[in-house]
Each structure stands twice: as structure tokens, then as C-alpha cells.
C-alpha positions, 0 to 999 in steps of 0.5 A: 599799417602799424609803422603808420601808428607808431610815426615810423614813416620812412619804415611805413613807406619801405614796407608798402614799397616792397608790398607793391612789388609783391601785389602790384594791382592791390589799389589799397597798397597804392593808396596807403604809400601815396599818402604817405609819400605825398606827405613828402613829395607831391609828385611820388604821392601822386603817382601812387594815387594815381595807380590806386585810381586806375586800378579801382576806378570806384575808389571815391577816397582815391579821388578825393585825396588825388584832386586834393593833392592836386590843389597844392601849388607846387602839385599844380606847377609840376602838373602843368610841367608834365602836360606841357611836356606831354604835348611836345612829345606828342607834336 
């Protein structure tokens, strides 16, 4: 979190990625990493926010941020493509 406050997002992302490796069941780590990644790459941020949501389904902040991320045009396009790919794999 200190890196975030210092505007050192590369270092913050690296620290959160290491933290996920140490404690993959910590929803707060996934959430914070997802927020940082979403500012750069909707897809990577989306995956981390979904992980936070899966780990702690009652975390309203993760639901809200994921919904806001999904409203972004680039995310909608990627989500649509992913849904289509999943349907093709199922069929």
C-alpha cells in the first residue's frame, strides 16, 4: 500500500503479485492488485477482482469495482469474446 501512496505503481503491482503468491486466499490482496491492474489492463484487473469476489462473496467493494470495470467499453468487448469462446468450447 505504501507504494500506491508514493505513486510507484510498478513496484506496488510487483509487491501485490508476490503477496498473492504467498497468500492466494487473501481477497484484499487480489482486490488491491486488481485495482492497480485495472488502471492499465482491464483484463488482468478483471481476473484479480473476480478472484477477490470468489474468495469473499460478501465483499461489496469487489462487486462494485468489478461492475464498474465491466462497464468500460474495452472490457465489454473482451468479456463478449470470452463468453463466445467459452460457448464454443462447451459445444
